[in-house]
N, C-alpha and C positions, 0 to 999 in steps of 0.2 A: 501571464499572473503578475501581481505588484507584488513588489518586496517585503510588505508589508506582513507579520505574520501575527498571528493565534493560538494563546497558551492555553488550556484546560488545563483546572488539577482536581481532574476527579472523574470517576469512570462514568463509562458513556453508555445509558441502561436503555434497554426494550423501549420501542415508540421514540425517542431522541434522535433528531436529527439535527444536525450540523455545519452549516452553509458558510463559506468564507472565501473570499475573492481571492486571497492568497495563503499562504503555506498556515497545516492548519498542525501542533504538534500538543499530544492527548500525555499526559502523566497520570496516566491509570487504565483500565482496561476499556473497550467497546466489546461491549456485551452484542448477542445477537437479537438481533430486530433494532439496535441502534444503525443509524448511519451516519459519513463524516463526505459531506461535498466538497474541495478546495481546488480553487486554481492554482494551485502551484502543487510543493510535497505534503504528501502528512506520512507524520513519524509519532508513533505509538510505543510510548516507555510502560507497556505492559500489553496484554493480550487485544487481537486485533480480530472478532470472530465475527463482527457486524457485515455492514457494506462500508467500502471506497472506494472514491472517487478521486482520484489526484488527476491535475490538469483535468479536469470538469469543460474549460472553455475550448479544447482539443491541442492543448500541449505535451506532444508525446515525450517529453524530457525529462515528465514529472517522475518521483518515485514517489513508495510506499515501503515505509521501514516499521518494522515491531517486534518487541522481544520473542513476542511468539504470533507468527504470521499464519491466522488460521480465518480465512474471512469468510462469511457467507456467498459474500461477489466481489471481485475487484475489478477496480473500471483505472486504466490508467487513459486521458484523453479519449479515443474513440475503441481503444481495447476492451473488449468486458473476456474475463475468467471464473470459471468457480472451483476449479482446482489448484491450489498454490502449496501443498505439502507436500513436502521432499523425506523420506524415511530418515536420511543422515543426518536429518536439523531438525529434527522435530523441537528439538529443547533448546536451542539454539537462535540468537539474531537472526532476523533475515532482513531482506532489499529486493522489492518489484520493480523491474522497470519494462521498459520497452525496447527489444531490438531485433531488428530485421523484421518487422509486421509483428512483433510477438509479443507477450508478456514474461518477460523470464524470472525465476524469482531464485535466489542465490544467500548464500551465508553473506552477513551485512560486509565485515570486513573485507568477504572477497571484491565485492560492488565497491566500494570504496579504495579498492586499489587499482581498480582497471573498468574501464569502459568495455571491455569487452568482457561476456558472458568465456566463467575457467568450465574446464572438459567435463564439469562433473555438476555442470550449475541445470538445474531442472527446466524445462522449458511449458509454459502453462498452457490447457487445452483453450483455444480463443474463439470467440466468437463475436461476429462484428453486427453492434445493432440496427 
């Protein structure tokens, strides 16, 4: 992906589709029925409840971060999952990334400190397209 980023200062509502070749940062919520597709990372400073596809050109090193990570569907590169919620982190910021062929969801700060998932990290279900 390119290093160019897109900053969006609004809530994305159902029916909204946002596509960008680089990184995407949303200051607001991503509601169910809204979609974000990014060539790089996706960061949501709010609730992510729609569809998010980071690393859309196949970049498995991309990440998705949100204050509340509750997506209808989450994609990173070729990996897809629909389950990301951890009971222990329902109200905490989380990040999702690919580790050993699976999408791993963990507290945002733990992921920032290490590239290895911590013992309590959540391994999300994985489906290949």
